[in-house]
C-alpha positions in Angstrom: 34.2 83.6 -5.6 32.8 83.8 -2.1 34.7 85.9 0.4 35.2 84.2 3.8 35.8 87.6 5.4 32.4 88.8 4.3 30.5 85.5 5.0 27.6 86.1 7.3 25.9 82.7 7.1 25.4 81.0 10.5 26.3 77.5 9.1 29.8 76.2 8.7 31.4 72.8 9.1 32.9 72.1 12.5 36.1 70.9 10.7 36.3 74.4 9.1 35.9 76.2 12.5 38.4 73.8 14.1 41.0 74.5 11.3 40.5 78.3 11.7 41.1 78.1 15.4 44.2 75.9 15.1 45.7 78.0 12.4 44.9 81.2 14.2 46.9 79.9 17.2 49.7 78.7 15.0 49.8 82.1 13.2 50.7 83.7 16.5 53.4 81.2 17.3 55.0 81.6 13.8 54.9 85.4 14.0 56.6 85.4 17.3 59.1 82.9 16.0 59.7 85.1 13.0 60.5 88.0 15.3 63.0 85.9 17.2 64.7 84.8 14.0 65.1 88.3 12.7 66.3 89.6 16.0 68.8 86.8 16.4 70.3 87.4 12.9 70.3 91.1 13.3 72.3 90.9 16.5 74.7 88.3 15.1 75.4 90.4 12.0 76.4 93.4 14.2 79.4 91.5 15.6 81.5 88.5 15.2 78.7 86.0 14.5 80.6 82.9 15.4 81.6 84.4 18.8 78.1 85.6 19.4 76.6 82.2 18.8 79.2 80.5 21.0 78.3 83.0 23.8 74.6 82.1 23.4 75.5 78.4 23.3 77.2 78.7 26.6 74.5 80.8 28.2 71.7 78.5 27.2 73.7 75.2 27.4 72.9 74.3 23.8 75.9 72.9 21.9 76.5 74.8 18.7 79.5 76.8 17.3 78.2 78.4 14.1 75.4 78.3 11.6 74.6 79.2 8.0 72.0 81.9 8.5 70.5 81.4 5.1 70.0 77.7 5.6 68.9 78.2 9.2 66.1 80.6 8.3 65.1 78.9 5.2 64.8 75.5 6.9 62.7 76.9 9.7 60.3 78.5 7.2 60.0 75.2 5.4 58.8 73.8 8.7 56.1 76.5 8.8 54.9 75.2 5.4 55.0 71.6 6.6 53.1 72.3 9.8 50.3 74.2 7.9 50.0 71.5 5.3 49.7 68.9 8.1 46.7 70.8 9.5 45.1 71.0 6.0 45.3 67.3 5.6 43.7 66.8 9.1 40.9 69.2 8.0 40.3 67.1 4.8 40.0 64.0 7.0 37.6 65.7 9.4 35.6 67.2 6.5 35.2 63.8 4.9 33.7 62.4 8.1 31.3 65.3 8.4 30.3 65.1 4.8 29.5 61.4 5.2 27.2 62.4 8.1 25.4 65.0 6.0 25.2 62.8 2.9 24.8 59.2 4.3 23.3 58.0 1.0 26.4 59.1 -1.0 29.4 56.7 -1.2 32.8 58.1 -0.4 35.4 56.5 -2.7 38.9 56.5 -1.1 41.8 57.9 -3.1 43.2 55.6 -5.8 46.0 55.8 -8.4 48.0 58.4 -6.6 45.1 60.8 -6.0 45.8 63.5 -3.4 43.5 64.0 -0.5 42.2 67.2 -2.0 41.6 65.7 -5.4 39.7 62.8 -3.8 37.6 65.3 -1.8 36.7 67.3 -4.9 35.8 64.1 -6.9 33.6 62.8 -4.0 31.8 66.1 -3.3 31.5 67.3 -6.9 32.8 70.7 -5.8 35.1 72.6 -8.1 37.9 75.0 -7.0 39.9 77.5 -9.1 42.7 75.7 -10.8 45.4 78.2 -9.9 44.4 77.9 -6.2 44.8 74.1 -6.5 48.2 74.4 -8.3 49.6 76.6 -5.5 48.3 74.3 -2.9 49.8 71.2 -4.6 53.1 73.0 -5.0 53.3 73.4 -1.2 52.3 69.7 -0.8 55.4 68.8 -2.7 57.5 71.2 -0.6 56.3 69.3 2.4 57.1 66.0 0.8 60.5 67.2 -0.2 61.3 68.1 3.4 60.4 64.6 4.5 62.1 62.8 1.6 64.9 65.1 0.4 65.6 64.9 -3.4 62.8 62.4 -4.0 60.5 65.1 -5.4 63.0 67.5 -6.9 61.8 67.1 -10.5 58.1 67.4 -9.5 59.0 70.5 -7.4 60.3 72.2 -10.5 57.3 71.2 -12.6 54.9 72.4 -10.0 56.7 75.7 -9.4 56.8 76.5 -13.1 53.1 75.7 -13.3 52.4 78.2 -10.5 54.4 80.9 -12.3 52.5 80.3 -15.6 49.1 80.7 -14.0 47.2 84.0 -13.6 46.9 83.3 -9.8 43.8 85.5 -9.5 43.3 84.0 -6.0 46.3 86.1 -4.7 44.4 89.4 -5.1 41.2 87.9 -3.8 43.0 86.8 -0.6 44.8 90.2 -0.4 48.2 88.7 -1.2 50.7 90.4 -3.5 53.5 87.8 -4.0 53.9 84.4 -5.6 55.2 81.3 -3.8 59.0 81.0 -3.7 61.3 78.3 -4.9 62.1 75.6 -2.3 65.6 77.1 -1.5 64.0 80.5 -1.0 61.0 79.6 1.1 60.4 82.4 3.6 57.8 83.9 5.9 55.7 85.1 2.9 55.2 81.5 1.9 53.7 80.7 5.3 51.3 83.6 4.8 50.4 82.4 1.3 49.8 78.8 2.3 47.8 79.5 5.5 45.5 81.8 3.5 45.1 79.2 0.7 44.3 76.4 3.2 41.7 78.5 5.1 40.1 79.6 1.8 39.9 76.0 0.4 38.4 74.9 3.7 35.9 77.8 3.5 34.9 77.0 -0.1 34.5 73.3 0.6 32.3 74.1 3.7 30.1 76.7 2.0 29.7 74.9 -1.3 28.8 71.6 0.3 26.2 73.4 2.5 24.7 74.7 -0.8 24.7 71.2 -2.2 23.0 69.9 1.0 20.1 72.4 0.6 19.9 71.8 -3.1 19.4 68.1 -2.5 16.9 68.9 0.3 14.7 71.1 -1.8 14.9 68.6 -4.7 13.1 66.2 -2.4 16.0 63.8 -1.5 15.4 64.5 2.2 11.6 64.4 2.2 9.9 61.3 3.4 
């Protein structure tokens, strides 16, 4: 599998470069936010947490008396996942538009019968990705959906999660990651790291593989007059 850290080719899709820039900026925001969460919880646990929160509430003029720290931190980290996934879907939209410019003679068939955007992209481009990478990506897609429509996707969440656990997940070592995705109630900062790397890698593979297909078509004569 190509390594995006070692890629030295000059060509890449604009949609890929745009995604890397946006996620790079978002990474910094999330990391600072994570520091703030840990610092807040650490200070609260050193004293009467309810009283501490009330003091901060008065100081910052934000009405809150107490909080469940586990739900608080877990929910925020679920938002990390949702935000990254939103950017991944924007990338797929941008990538589709670029692909159609590079391959104007190829018809792009819109998703049907419940196909996901990623599945549709792979079918239209003829590009294949490692199945374990796709399963992890799709698990986080359902996590995002679950946040928007609580309980609607609970059964599918369980199925998707068990599928991730049953895979070899070779992509983790290739992306220098050492942990598996967590269950929905235990989503934490590591899930953000997993997903942001998965999204960047999928974008990289789509970009580089479609470039190879472009030049394959070119040298086969499709682009000669």
